C-alpha positions in Angstrom: -29.5 20.4 39.3 -31.2 19.1 35.8 -34.3 21.4 36.4 -32.0 24.7 36.8 -30.1 23.4 33.6 -33.6 22.9 31.7 -34.5 26.4 32.9 -31.5 28.2 32.0 -31.7 26.6 28.5 -35.2 27.3 28.0 -34.5 30.9 28.6 -31.8 31.1 26.6 -34.0 29.9 23.7 -36.6 32.3 24.7 -34.3 35.2 24.6 -32.6 34.4 21.5 -36.1 33.8 19.5 -37.4 37.0 20.7 -34.8 39.5 21.6 -33.2 40.3 18.2 -34.5 43.7 17.6 -33.2 46.8 19.0 -36.4 47.3 20.7 -38.1 45.5 23.3 -41.1 43.7 21.4 -44.4 44.8 23.1 -45.6 41.4 23.9 -42.7 40.6 26.4 -44.0 43.5 28.4 -47.5 42.9 28.5 -47.4 39.2 29.2 -46.6 35.7 26.7 -48.4 35.7 23.4 -50.6 38.6 24.3 -49.4 40.9 21.5 -49.7 39.3 17.8 -46.6 41.1 16.5 -45.4 39.8 13.1 -42.4 38.3 14.9 -40.4 38.3 11.1 -39.9 41.9 11.3 -38.3 41.7 14.1 -35.9 39.4 13.6 -32.3 39.6 12.1 -31.1 37.0 9.7 -29.7 34.1 11.4 -27.9 30.9 10.2 -28.1 31.6 6.7 -29.9 29.4 4.2 -32.5 31.7 3.4 -33.6 31.7 -0.6 -31.4 35.0 -1.0 -28.2 33.0 0.4 -28.3 30.2 -1.8 -29.2 29.1 -5.3 -30.4 25.9 -6.4 -29.9 27.0 -10.3 -26.5 25.7 -10.6 -27.3 22.2 -8.8 -30.4 21.8 -11.0 -28.1 22.7 -14.5 -25.5 20.3 -13.0 -28.4 17.2 -12.6 -29.8 18.0 -15.9 -26.9 17.8 -17.7 -25.6 14.5 -16.0 -29.4 12.9 -16.6 -29.3 14.1 -20.4 -26.0 11.8 -20.8 -28.3 8.5 -20.1 -29.4 6.8 -22.9 -32.9 8.0 -22.2 -32.1 10.9 -20.0 -34.3 13.0 -22.0 -37.2 10.9 -20.9 -36.3 10.9 -17.4 -36.0 14.6 -17.3 -39.5 15.1 -18.8 -41.1 12.8 -16.4 -39.7 13.6 -13.0 -43.2 14.6 -11.9 -43.9 11.1 -11.8 -40.7 10.0 -10.1 -39.7 10.3 -6.3 -36.7 12.4 -6.1 -34.7 10.4 -3.5 -31.9 12.6 -1.4 -29.2 11.2 0.6 -26.6 13.2 2.1 -22.8 11.9 2.6 -21.2 14.9 4.6 -17.9 12.7 4.9 -17.7 11.9 1.1 -16.2 8.4 0.0 -13.2 8.8 2.6 -15.0 6.7 5.0 -14.5 3.2 4.0 -16.7 1.7 6.3 -19.3 3.1 5.4 -19.0 2.5 1.6 -20.4 -1.2 2.4 -23.3 0.4 4.0 -24.1 3.0 1.3 -23.9 -0.1 -1.5 -26.4 -2.4 0.5 -28.7 0.8 1.2 -28.9 1.5 -2.6 -29.3 -1.9 -3.5 -32.1 -2.5 -1.2 -33.8 0.8 -2.5 -33.6 -0.1 -6.0 -34.9 -3.8 -5.2 -37.8 -2.5 -2.7 -38.9 0.4 -3.7 -37.7 0.9 -7.3 -39.7 -2.2 -8.2 -43.1 -0.2 -8.4 -42.2 3.2 -8.0 -39.8 5.3 -10.2 -37.0 6.8 -8.6 -34.3 9.3 -9.5 -31.6 9.0 -6.6 -29.0 12.3 -5.7 -26.3 11.6 -3.4 -24.7 14.5 -2.2 -21.1 14.4 -1.4 -18.4 17.4 -1.0 -17.8 19.1 -4.3 -13.8 17.7 -4.0 -15.2 14.1 -3.7 -17.3 13.8 -6.9 -14.0 13.2 -9.2 -13.6 10.7 -7.0 -16.8 8.5 -7.4 -16.0 4.8 -6.5 -16.3 2.6 -10.1 -19.1 0.5 -8.2 -21.1 3.4 -8.3 -21.0 3.6 -11.8 -21.1 0.2 -12.5 -23.9 -1.1 -10.2 -26.0 2.3 -10.3 -25.6 4.2 -13.7 -28.6 6.5 -13.4 -28.0 7.6 -9.9 -26.5 10.9 -9.9 -23.6 12.1 -7.6 -24.0 16.0 -6.6 -21.4 18.2 -5.3 -22.2 20.2 -2.2 -20.8 23.4 -3.1 -20.4 26.7 -1.2 -21.5 28.9 -3.8 -24.7 26.9 -4.3 -26.1 24.7 -1.2 -24.8 27.3 1.1 -23.9 24.2 3.3 -20.7 25.4 4.9 -21.9 28.8 5.6 -23.7 29.0 8.7 -21.4 28.5 11.5 -18.0 29.2 9.3 -18.8 32.5 9.1 -20.9 33.6 12.4 -20.5 37.4 11.2 -22.7 36.7 8.5 -24.9 34.2 10.3 -25.7 35.7 13.3 -25.7 32.2 15.2 -23.6 31.7 18.5 -20.2 29.9 18.3 -20.9 26.4 17.1 -18.8 25.7 20.7 -22.1 26.6 22.5 -24.3 24.6 20.4 -26.4 22.0 22.2 -24.7 18.6 22.5 -21.8 19.5 19.8 -19.3 17.7 21.8 -21.1 14.6 20.6 -22.0 15.7 16.9 -19.8 17.2 14.2 -20.2 20.4 12.6 -21.3 18.8 9.5 -24.2 17.0 11.4 -25.6 20.4 12.4 -25.6 21.6 9.0 -26.9 18.9 7.4 -30.0 19.5 9.4 -30.7 22.9 8.1 -29.6 21.9 4.6 -32.3 19.1 4.8 -35.1 21.7 5.4 -34.2 24.2 2.8 -31.9 23.4 -0.1 -33.0 20.0 -0.4 -36.8 20.6 -0.7 -36.0 23.6 -3.0 -33.9 21.4 -5.1 -36.4 18.5 -5.7 -39.0 21.1 -6.6 -36.9 22.6 -9.3 -36.1 19.3 -10.4 -40.0 18.8 -11.2 -40.5 16.0 -8.3 -43.6 15.8 -6.6 -42.7 13.7 -3.6 -39.2 13.5 -2.2 -37.7 10.6 -0.3 -35.4 11.4 2.6 -32.9 8.6 3.5 -29.8 8.4 5.2 -26.9 6.0 3.9 -27.2 3.8 6.6 -30.8 3.1 6.2 -32.0 -0.4 4.7 -35.6 -1.0 3.3 -36.0 -4.9 3.5 -39.3 -5.4 2.3 -41.4 -4.7 -0.5 -43.4 -1.3 -1.1 -45.5 -3.1 -3.5 -47.3 0.2 -4.9 -46.4 3.0 -6.9 -46.0 5.9 -4.1 -46.5 8.9 -6.5 -49.8 7.6 -7.8 -51.0 6.6 -4.6 -50.2 9.3 -2.6 -51.0 11.9 -5.3 -54.6 10.4 -5.3 -54.9 10.4 -1.7 -53.6 14.0 -1.1 -50.6 12.4 1.1 -48.5 15.2 2.6 -46.0 13.0 4.5 -45.6 9.4 4.8 -43.1 7.5 7.6 -42.0 4.6 8.7 -44.1 3.0 11.8 -41.7 3.3 14.5 -42.3 5.9 17.2 -39.5 6.8 19.4 -38.7 9.6 22.0 -35.9 12.2 21.8 -34.2 13.4 24.6 -35.5 16.7 26.2 -32.5 18.8 25.7 -32.5 18.3 22.1 -36.4 19.4 21.6 -36.2 22.3 24.4 -38.6 25.1 23.3 -39.9 23.6 20.0 -43.4 23.5 21.6 -42.9 26.9 22.9 -41.9 28.2 19.6 -44.8 26.3 17.9 -47.3 28.0 20.3 -45.7 31.3 19.5 -46.2 30.8 15.8 -49.9 30.0 16.2 -51.1 32.7 18.3 -49.1 35.6 15.9 -50.6 34.1 12.9 -54.1 33.3 14.1 -54.3 29.4 14.2 -56.3 28.3 17.0 -55.9 24.6 16.9 -53.5 22.3 15.4 -54.6 20.6 12.1 -52.6 17.6 12.9 -52.7 15.7 16.3 -50.2 18.1 18.4 -52.9 18.3 21.3 -52.6 14.4 21.6 -49.1 14.8 22.6 -49.3 17.4 24.9 -50.2 16.9 28.8 -53.3 18.9 29.6 -53.0 20.8 26.3 -50.1 22.6 27.3 -47.7 23.6 24.9 -44.5 23.4 26.8 -41.3 21.1 26.5 -42.0 19.7 29.8 -45.7 18.8 28.8 -44.7 17.2 25.4 -44.2 13.7 24.9 -41.8 14.3 22.3 -42.5 11.2 20.4 -41.5 11.3 16.8 -41.4 9.0 13.6 -37.7 8.8 12.5 -36.2 11.0 9.7 -33.5 8.5 8.4 -36.7 7.4 6.1 -39.4 10.1 5.5 -41.5 10.7 2.0 -42.9 14.2 2.0 -45.2 16.0 -0.6 -43.4 19.1 -2.4 -46.7 20.9 -2.5 -47.0 20.3 1.1 -43.8 21.7 2.3 -44.2 24.8 0.2 -47.5 25.5 1.8 -47.6 29.3 2.6 -48.3 28.4 6.3 -45.3 25.9 6.5 -43.0 27.9 4.8 -43.7 30.8 7.1 -43.2 28.5 10.1 -40.2 27.3 8.5 -38.7 30.8 8.0 -39.7 32.3 11.2 -37.8 29.6 12.9 -34.4 29.8 10.5 -34.2 33.5 11.9 -34.3 32.2 15.7 -31.2 29.8 14.5 -32.7 27.3 17.0 -32.7 24.1 14.5 -28.9 24.9 14.6 -28.2 26.0 18.1 -30.8 23.8 20.0 -30.1 20.8 17.8 -33.7 20.7 16.9 -32.4 19.5 13.4 -34.8 18.1 10.2 -36.1 15.4 12.4 -37.8 17.2 15.3 -38.7 19.9 13.0 -40.5 17.7 10.4 -42.3 15.8 13.3 -43.4 19.2 14.4 -44.8 19.9 11.2 -46.4 16.9 10.8 -48.2 17.7 14.5 -49.1 21.2 13.2 -50.3 20.7 9.8 -50.7 17.4 8.4 -54.2 15.9 9.2 -54.7 12.1 10.1 -55.8 11.3 6.7 -52.9 12.9 4.7 -50.2 10.8 6.9 -49.3 7.4 5.5 -47.3 5.1 7.8 -45.6 2.3 6.5 -46.8 -0.5 8.7 -45.9 -3.2 6.6 -42.3 -2.8 5.8 -39.1 -3.8 8.1 -36.3 -1.0 8.1 -33.1 -1.1 9.6 -31.4 2.0 10.4 -27.8 1.7 11.9 -24.2 0.1 11.3 -25.0 -3.8 10.9 -21.7 -5.8 10.2 -21.2 -7.0 6.6 -21.9 -10.5 7.6 -25.5 -9.2 8.2 -25.6 -7.1 5.0 -24.7 -10.2 2.8 -27.7 -11.9 4.6 -30.1 -9.2 3.2 -28.7 -10.1 -0.2 -26.5 -7.4 -0.6 -23.2 -7.8 -2.8 -20.5 -6.0 -1.2 
């Protein structure tokens, strides 16, 4: 039964990936991957979030105005290239009291263990209606943190599923594991792959740190990440723990990646993808599905906007599979690492301890957090 279910899912993915044009692409008639067709020309826009469907300029102006109100705001804006842009998204806003202590502790530890040696600018994105209700403790304890609005006009965060006629996505009830995850969770994944990086780039940062509100850095990063990573040409930096995702939330990602490689003329991955495919077989079944967690990820903006990386992403967005198949940002970012990041361009944080989850308040206090 599982094999049948898996086969149906894979067939659905391949069909939704390749059959959006009114004409059947020739490669489906002549065998898989044999025609080096530019797939981008055969697909319709699915899932929104292309740069034509959102505009970061409003968010850039908003953040800049907020920063300029700081005593040293002009200096901060002039020096974003030497600071890490830290992005945290809180799609539930400030209404979930249980998460507020987690957020407090996460921000305190971030400031203590990363901000000591690396200049950081922290952007906390919340629903637009919550900005005016920012808790006083944020203003008191983190006066230079920027609370940013998730707006429908600007970030496109709420477009993709509420307007299926606009996005081309299947109804959200059909998305993989939809019964387990909120609609906002799926939107967060696409937002992190698109708007977030555009925003950080336009703010002038060279490196972006993606962090969850329930991620806790508990040991010192005792070097300036921007200086060291720029010197060593680091494309990505990850925490050491390697985990494995269930097959159903990564189904089709190796096949899609192989298709992109063949149609773009890439013979061999730049990264270690082949080490994770049994017998070099680009299939979901042969992939070990190992990943570094997306709750703490540092990424070079230059790497992210490399032409090949962007071509891969834009093609994937047109399939809608990052949302419908629940690949999310974590699986996609890890596949980008396996495809494009040479071993010498990957930094692994071996010597720091990170916790991701929802510890009790007594545990947070034991880490030195004031709640």
